[in-house]
N, C-alpha and C positions, 0 to 999 in steps of 0.2 A: 416068191420075195415080196415084201411089204411095199407099197408104194411111200413115197414121202409126203408128208405132212407139212405144206407150206403154212407160214406165219399167217395170222389172221390180218386182213385189212382193216386198219384203224381210220377212223372218222375223226381226225385231229380238230377239225372246228368244233365237233359236239364234245370230245374230251376237254378242250379249254374253256368250253362254256360252261360244262359240268363243274370243272375246278371253280371258276369265279363265282359261281352261285353258292357253292359251299364255302368258300374263303369268306364271302361277304356276309352269309349267315353266322358264320361263328364268329365274325368281327363283330355284328349287332347283338348277338346272345354276351359276347365277353364285356362289351360297354355297357348293357343293361344290368348284369351282374355286378360290375363295379360300382354303378350308380346307387343300385338297392342296398349293396353292402356298404355304403357311404364310406369308403376308402379314401384317405388321402392320398396326393399324388405320388408320395414315396411307396405306401404300401401297394399302391397299384402297379407301379412299375416293378416293385420287388415281386410280385405276384406273377407279371407277365413274363419277366427275366427269367427268374429261378424256376418257376413253374415250367417255362417252355422248355429251357434246359434239361430240367428233371426227365420230361416227358422224351426228349431228344433221346437221352442217357438210356432211357428205360426202352424206347423202341429199337436201338442200337443193340442193346443186350439182348433183347428177345430174338432179333435177327441173327445174332451170332448162337445163341442156345439153339434155335432151330436149325441152322446149316451144321452144328455139330452133332445134334441129335440123328439128323439125316444119314450122316456118315458113320455113325457109332452103331456097334453090333446089338440094336434093339431087336425085340421081338416083330414078328413080320407083320403081326394085326396092325401095328403101328404104320406100316408101310402101305398106305392107300393112295389111289390117285390123289396128286396134287400134296400128299403128306398131311392131309387135314387132320388125324389124330394128333400128330406131333403139335400141329398149332393150337389144338385145345388144350394139351399138357402145359404148353407155355402159358398161355391165357390164365389158366387155373392157377399157375405159382404165381402170376403176376396179381390175381386177385386176392389170393390168400394176404401177398403183402399189403396190399391196401387197406382190407379188412384190419390189419392189425394196426395202421397208421390213421383211419379215418376218424377215431376219436379225438385227435389233435385239430382246432379249430384252423390255426394256421397253414396245416397241411390241407385242410378242405377248400381255403381260397386258392391256395397255389396249385393244388391238384385239379380243380376246375378250370382256372383261367389258363393253367399250363396244356391242359387237355385240349381246350378250344384254340390255343396257339398251334398245337401240335396237328390239330385236324386241318387247319388253314395252311399251316407250312406243308405238311405230309399231302394234301391235294396238289399243290404245285410242283413238289417233288414226283409225285405219281404221273401227272401230266407230261412233265419234261420226260421222263423213263418211256411212257405208253408211246410218246410220238417221235423216238429216236428211230432212224432207219434201223432196219433187220437185215442182217446179213446169213447167208448159208454157209455152214461150216461142214464139208464132207469128209468124214473118216475113211481113208481109202483102206485100212486093214479091215474092216467091216461093212463097209458100203452105208454105215450111219450117216443120217444128214441132221445137223442140229442148227436151230434158227438162234441166233443172239443178236441183242442190240448193239448199235454201234458203239465203240469205246469199250466193251468188254475186254478184259485180259484173257488170253488163250487157256493159259495153264489153268488159272483158277476156274473159269467155264468149265474147261474138261472135266474137273474134278467135282463141281456141282451136277455133273450130268453121269457120274459113274466112272468117268476115265481117271483114275487115280496114279499120276505118275510118281517116281520117286522123288525127285526134288529134293537133295539132300542139304540145301541151303536155304529151303522154304522160299524160293522164288524172287531170291536176290540177285540171281545173275551171276552166283561167283562159281559154281559146280558144275554145270553142264549135264546134270543128271536126267533134267526134264527135255532133253533135246528130242525135236522131229525135224521132218521135212514139210516142206512148202512147195510141192510140185506146181501148183496153180494159186495164181491169186496174189501174190506177194513178188513183184518183179525184183532184179538187184538192186536197182536203182534206189529202190524205196528200203532196202535194208540197212537200217542204222549199225554202227559198229556194236552199241551195246548189245544188239540181237545175237552177236557170237560169243559175247563174253571170253571165257578162257578155251574154247574150243580152238584145237590146233590147225595148222594149215589144211592138213589131210582131212580132217573131217568139215572144214568148211568147204573145201572142194568138192566133198561127197554130196553136200547139199544140206547139210545139218546146220539147225538153227535152235535157240533157246525159245520156247514155248512161252516162259514165264515172262519174255520181253515184248510178245507180240501184243498189239492192242488191234482189234478189229476194226478196219475201215473199208473192208470190200469182203466179195465170197471168197472164200479160200479151200483149199484141199489139203489136208494134214495126213502126213503118213507119221505114224508114232513108232517109236523104237522099242519093239516088243519086250526085250529082256528088262527095261525099266518101267514097264507098266504095271504096278504093283495089283491094281484092280481094274476089271473092265465091267460094263453096265451088264446087270443081272440078265442072263439068257432068257429068252422067252421059251414057252413051253415046246415051241417046234423047233427048238435049236438042233443043229445037225447032230447025230448019235456020234459019240466018240472024240468029240471035243474035249481035249486034255487041257491041264493047267499050262497058263500063259499061251493058249489059242484063243485070239478074240472071237466072242460069240457073234452069231448073225444076229443082231439087235435090229428091232424095227425103228426106222426113221419116225423122229417125233419132234414137236416145238421143243425147243431146248429151255435150261433154266440157267439166267446168267449169274456170274459171281457175286457173293454179296460184299 
């Protein structure tokens, strides 16, 4: 049986130090460009606001495309460690779009200034995410252990790591098809009414709870309801022979991927 791989220790001081340096450099370069282009105050603000908002939308779209490609039936060659081929495909699509628009001067201004705004803001967002506490989520069905940052939603994080639950309502807490049990880490007094949704008294008494309504703030153990798990993580090469459909594979423990 493979050993659990714990989360990497973070040097929070170094992370925030790097963030401050990156943000300051981006700010200085942005001011230098605005002065060099001799843009008036209105055009400068337009470039900062519109450019920054545009880049925010682009980054969000890239994240969504990447997540959907990871879960799509794509060629196995694209499924490499950290899914870097998928990131390259998304980056190439973005580059084609920029190439088509780069001849427009206003787009050049807003694109470059927006990129610097995105770099500064992105560095701060990255630092906040990187310095969050990390909690262990143990899947009792297969013994796998995931490491997820505080504030992650359980159902979405399970999906990002290969555990695709039925979730008929899409995570709105109205169908109870994403239910699971939390035998350790979530005491009764911390379970809000929304975590039960439409579950009847019998199911509640058996310990079932909605995974889509659980936000991580401690180490927990999760027992998934097998009939409603549509997909399990890809089994390793050493999977136990004879594991049939619906049987959770013996997946190796690994650092987990949080939800987008």
